[in-house]
N, C-alpha and C positions, 0 to 999 in steps of 0.2 A: 642527386643521382637521379637517373631515369629508372622508373621499374623496367623489368624485363619483360620482353614480351610474352612469354610464357605466362607470367603471374598475372600479367593484364588480362590475358585471355582466360586463365581459370577463375578470376573474380568474376569477370562477367558472367561466365558460363554459371558459376555459384548463384548468382543475382539472379539468372534465367531459372535456374531449377527451384530457387527460394520463391519465385513467382509462381511457378507451376504446382509445387506443393500448395502454396496458399490458395491457390486458386482452387484446386479440388478439394482441401479442407474446408472452404467456403461451402463447395457444394453440398460436402457430405454432411457438415453441421446444420445446415440449413433445411436437411431432410431431402436434398434434390440427388438427383443422378447423375451419370455423365451427360454432358451436354446434347450428344448425338442421340442418347436414350430419350432424353426429354422432349426432345423435339419429334422422333418417332411416336412417343406416346401422344401427343397431340394429333399428330397424322391418323395413328389409329383411333382415337375418340372420335374424330370428324367421320372417318369411315363408317363408324357405328351409327352416327345419329343423323348424318346431313339428309336432307329431306328429299333429294333426287340422286338416284342411283342409276348416272346414265355415262356414255364415253367422256362426257366433260369432267366428271368426278373420277372417273379411273385415272385419265392424265395428269389429274391434280394431283392424285395420291402416289404416283408413280414419281413425278415432280418432288413431291413432299417428302418421299424416303431417300431420293437421290440428294436432295439438298441436305437432308439429315446426316447422310453418310460423309458429305462434303463439309460438314461442320467442325471446325478446329477444337480440338480436345479442350483448348484453354479457353473458347469462349467463355464470355461472358454471359449472365443474366439478360441484361440489355440487349447484345447482340443476339441471343437466341429471342427473344420476346420481337426484336425489330425484324429479323429475318421471318419468324412464323406470320408475323403480321402482314409483311410486305406480299408474300405468299398468298396468304387469305385474301388479299385485295384483288389478288387476279382473278377471283372467281366473280368481281362484280356483283355480288348480293349483298342486302342490306343485313344489319344485326350477324355479323361474322366477326367478330373483336375480340382480342384479350383486354382485360382489364387489370390494372394495376389495383391494390387494396383502397387507394386513394380515390380512383376513378370509381371504384364499385361502390363506396362509401357515399359519394356525389349522387349516384344514380340512382341508391335505394332508398338512401336517408337523408339526403339534401344536405349532407355534410360536405364543407369545402372550405379553403383557405383562400381568399381572395379579397380587394379593395371593397367590394360591395358594388363597384359601379357596373351600371349595364349600359352599354351605347351601341349605336347605328350610325352608319354614314347616312348624310341626308345632302345631296348636291355635293359630294365630295368634301364634306363636314362630317366631323366625329361629332355626334351630339350624345349627351346622356339623357335616357329615356326612363331610367329607373335606378334609385338608390335604395338600398335594402337597409332596413332596420338594425340598429345596433353593429353597423358595418363600420370601417375606416373612414370612407366617403361619407357618411352621415357626422359621423365626427369631426371631419374636418369642414363641414357647412357646404359639402358640393351637393347642387341640387337638378332635377329634371331641368334641361333646357342649356344647361352650361355646355359651352363648346369645349372639347379637348385640343389643346394647340400643340404640346409637346409632350414628351413622356421620360422618363428619368432612363438614361443609358441606351437610347433608341432613337435613330433618325427616322421611324416609321412610326406612326399613329394608328393604332389599330384597336378594335375592340376588346382582342385577347391581351394586348398589352396595358390596357386600360384597366383590366380586370385584375392582372397579376403581379404589374410592377411595383418596385416599391422605390421611394425618392420622392424628390419635387416635381409635380405635375405642374404645367402651364395651362392655364384655363381660360377662357373668355365669357362674361356674363354682360348681354346686352351692351356690347362691344367694348367694355374694359376688361383689362388684362388683370388676372390676380393668380396667386400661386398657391399650392396646398402639399403639402408633405405626407405621403401616406405610405401606410405599411400594411400589406396584406394580413389578415388576422382569421380566426377560425369562426365560422358562421354556420347556422343551421337555416337552409331555406325553406320557409313554410310556403308550399306551394298547393294550400286547399283553396277549393272555390271560392269567389268572391264575387257579392253581388253588389252593384254599385246604381244608385238612382241619378239618373241625368237630366231628369225633368221632363216635363210635358209630355208623360207617357212613354219615355224611354227609358229604358235598362241596361246596364252592362254587366254581363256574367263573364267574369274571367276564370277559365279553366286552365291552368298553369302546368298541370299532370293529372293523368289518370291512374295514379297509384293507389293502391287498395284501401291504405287506411283514411284516404281523403272521402271516400264514397260507402261508408257505413250506410246502412239501410236506413235507418232514423234519421241520420244527420242529412242524409239527401233528401230525403222527404221532407223534413222540415224547411230547407233552405227552397226546394221546389215550389212549397206552397205560396212562397212571397212573389213569384213569377207573376200572379195573376194581377198585379197592381200595373202592369206595365202592358201598353198596346203593343209595344215593339220590343224587342229583346236583341241586343247585341251580343252573341257568344265570341268571345275572344280567345283563341285558341292559337296564337302566334307563334308564342314560344313553348308550346305543348310538343315534347317529343314522344307521348306514348304512354303506355305503362298496362294496366291490368284490363283485360278485353270483358271480364264481367262488370268491372265499374263504368268501364265506357258505356256497356249496353245499358246498366241503370240509369247513368245520365240520360241517353238518347231516349229511353221509355217514356220519358215525362212528355218528350216533343212527338212521339208516335203515338201515344195514348190508348193504344193495345197492342198486343203482340204480333210484332211483324219481324219476317227473316231478312235480315240485313245482308245477306251473304253467307259464305262457309269458309272454314278453313278444312284444307283437304292434305293431307300425307301421303303423296305418291306411292311411297315404297311400302307401304302398310295393307295387307290383306284382313281387313277387320270389319266389324259391322258399322253403319253409318249411325250418327245421332241426331236428332232433330235439332237440339240445342243445348246449350249450356245450362248447369244447375245454376241458381240465383245465389251463389257461392263465391266470394272474393278471394278466398284461399288459394293462394298459388300453387300448393300441391295437391289441392282437390282437382283443379284444371288440368294439371299435369298429369293426375291419375285420370281424367276423364280421356286426353289426349293419347295414353299410353293404351286406351280400352277402344280407341275406333278409329276407324280411318278417316272420317270426315265428320266434323259437327258444325251444327248451324249457328249463326250469330242472330239468334231471334230476343228481341227486347220482352221487358215484362210487362204486368197489369197492373203493378201496385204501387205505382212512384209518380200518381199524379198524372195530369192533363193539361199542355200549355197550348192553347190554339191560337196563340197572338202571332203576328208578324215576327220573323226571326233572320236576322242578318250575321252570317257567320263570317269573322275575318282569320284569314289563313296567311301562312308565309313560307318560306323556304324551310323554316325551323320547325313547321309541322310536320309531325312524322308519325309512322305506325299506326296504333289504334287510332289515333286523334285525326287520321286520314280517314279513315272509314267512318267515323264519327261526322267529318264534314261532308264526304261524297252521300251519306245518306240525306242531307238535308236538300240535295240536288232534286230530288224526286218528292219534298214534303211542300205542299200547298202553302203559299204567302211565306215562303223563305228564298234566300241568296245566299250565293258563298262570293265573298269578295277577297280582294287581297293580291298574292303572289302565288305562283304554282308551289305545289306542297313538295316535300322531300323525296316521293315515291320508294320509302323505306318500310313497306308495307309485306312483312313476313313474320310469322312467329317463329321465335326463338327461345330455346332454352339454354339456361346457366347451368355450368358446371365448375366445381372447383378444379383447379390446377395445382394440388399440394407440391408435384414434382419442380414447378418453378418458385416455390415458396409460399409461405402462408397467406391468405388473402387474395392469391390471384385467380383469375377467372376467366371463363371462354363463354361466349353464348355464340349458338350454333343454330341456323335456320332448319326446322323441323316441319314446317306446314306453309304451305300458302294461301293466301288469301285470296277468294273469288267473289266479285259482286253478285247481286241477284240476277243478271245478266250475262253471268259467266266470263267478266273482265278481270283479268289481274290488275293491280293497282301498283304491284312492285315494280319498281324504276319509271313507271309512268306519272304515278300520283295524282292529285287532285287540281283541276285547272279551274281557276275561280272564272265565274261569268262576267265579271269586270276587274281587270288588273288595275290595282292601286299604286302610287307612289308617294313616298314622302315630300311633304314641303318645308322648306328651310324657315320661312317667315313664322308660322307658327309652332314649328319644333323648338326654336330659339325661346320663344315664350312658355315653354312646357308645354304645348298643347299638340295633341295627335291627331294629324292631319287625316289619318285613314278613320277614326272615329268622327270627325267632322263631316266628312261625306257619307259616311254611313247614316248619319242624323239627318241631312238636307236633302237626300237623292231618294227618288222613289223607283218602282221598278221592282216586283215581286214574282215568284213563279205561281201561277195559277191551277 
């Protein structure tokens, strides 16, 4: 017997009401508020801290509150985050982003869950250029130089897919097809600086991150003392997305040899004194305290981190960002130095991170609070650093596990005089 229309209607209505109750209960239990209030709270936080108070920000804030009012009462956490991030992207400024707990751990602690493969496109081929220790990729015997032919569950072959997908991978090594079954697992990426002897007076210094824990005063001095055995040092910051300003200045100090002003951080909305330079203290909280007390702070190198006067080639890429771009730009005026590779990201602005408990435990937001100006008063935000020579990856050496950019840096002359 067919169920009466009235009862079908009531059953559907009951299901919808149950969905609403569960949604609001979920928000309440997680410590979050009404979706519209959560959205508005982020608008207000940006209003309090964003580095430029101008017509553009005021228009953005009006639209932010309007979008908050239009948000459905049953909007999920994912919808709120997506809508907020889309609206934040309209400002077209770097370091203006909401981070999930997993993204936050990856950014600040190097904790991630993936296959351990890092790959790049070389002449339309996806080639493995790094395999992390203790990863699923290392366990499966994947090597640098392997070509990824296909990925499980996708018609596309992308670096992100190689890093995140689980299942049977199809690969090619020196023309031979082979298969590897991979499942992403927990990894802690060690990004501390590493020094390699390339022979014949050439060294390679890989700096993957300027996170503060990698640039303790004594540990950096100890590493810097080893540079003197090389006539030419290749500083590889292609994967460096930034980090701590003082950590970067400690590294740069070894190459300026004496205190030198490398530009300034300026907070346009503040009416406070100017400070000549940051203290030699990598504590994030100490740097934030300095920023809160000053309108501008000079980025000046220090005098106690040794002195390397040899030739330097800095390798940069589109992934080189933030303080790593300031580091790279500084070598453009250093005698005996050159910057090669691809134009950098142009993400050169100082941001401060704030917790977002209204969205749930572990969520945070980065808000731009200061702009960077070079010593000749040029903003690098959105512009980035243009290398003096543009490099492109070559397939033949890549398939044999060799880095064609390093090969070019070793055999070509021409330095800033």
